[in-house]
C-alpha positions in Angstrom: -26.8 22.9 -5.9 -26.9 24.2 -2.4 -29.1 21.2 -1.1 -27.1 18.1 -2.3 -23.9 20.0 -1.4 -25.7 20.2 2.7 -27.6 17.3 2.0 -23.8 15.9 1.2 -21.9 17.5 4.6 -25.4 16.3 6.8 -25.0 12.0 5.6 -20.2 12.9 6.5 -21.8 14.1 10.0 -24.0 11.1 10.3 -22.0 9.2 9.3 -18.3 10.0 11.7 -20.8 10.6 14.6 -21.1 6.5 13.7 -18.6 4.6 16.5 -17.5 2.1 14.7 -17.4 3.5 11.2 -13.7 2.9 10.2 -11.2 2.1 12.6 -10.2 -1.9 10.3 -10.3 0.2 7.1 -6.8 2.9 8.2 -4.4 -0.1 9.6 -5.8 -1.5 6.6 -4.8 1.1 3.6 -1.4 1.9 5.6 -0.6 -1.7 5.8 -1.1 -2.0 1.9 0.6 1.8 2.0 3.4 0.2 3.2 3.7 -2.5 0.8 3.5 -0.4 -1.8 6.5 1.9 -0.9 8.4 -1.9 -0.3 8.4 -3.2 -3.8 8.5 0.4 -5.2 11.9 0.3 -3.6 12.9 -3.1 -3.9 12.1 -2.6 -7.7 13.8 1.2 -8.1 17.2 -0.6 -6.5 17.1 -3.8 -8.3 16.4 -1.8 -12.4 19.7 0.9 -10.9 21.8 -2.9 -10.3 21.6 -3.9 -13.3 22.3 -0.7 -14.6 25.5 -1.2 -13.2 26.4 -4.4 -13.1 24.4 -6.1 -16.5 25.6 -9.6 -15.3 24.5 -10.5 -12.0 20.4 -9.9 -13.9 19.7 -13.2 -12.9 20.8 -12.9 -9.4 19.4 -9.7 -8.8 16.0 -10.7 -10.6 16.0 -13.3 -8.4 16.8 -11.7 -4.9 14.3 -8.6 -6.3 10.8 -11.6 -6.5 11.4 -12.2 -3.2 12.4 -8.7 -1.7 9.2 -8.0 -3.3 7.1 -10.6 -2.1 8.2 -10.0 1.6 7.5 -6.6 1.4 3.4 -7.9 0.5 3.3 -10.5 3.0 2.6 -6.9 5.0 -0.2 -6.3 3.3 -2.0 -9.5 3.6 -0.6 -9.0 6.9 -2.7 -6.3 8.0 -5.1 -7.1 5.8 -6.0 -10.6 7.6 -4.4 -9.5 11.0 
């Protein structure tokens, strides 16, 4: 068991020593995290708005879908640019 842990530690230090190992992944991960938080907030506020005014659910649904699409665009920008 100790040998396995030592081997994993050696591999981790070798991977960390290589230049440019995870530079692009951090950008994509943070962009996707921001998009996920944005979609969650839009969904939360949309459900709250429908709860307050059920008659306006159609208009709220359309605006929520547009807001979620704009938030998801951030993820695509971070992944592909």
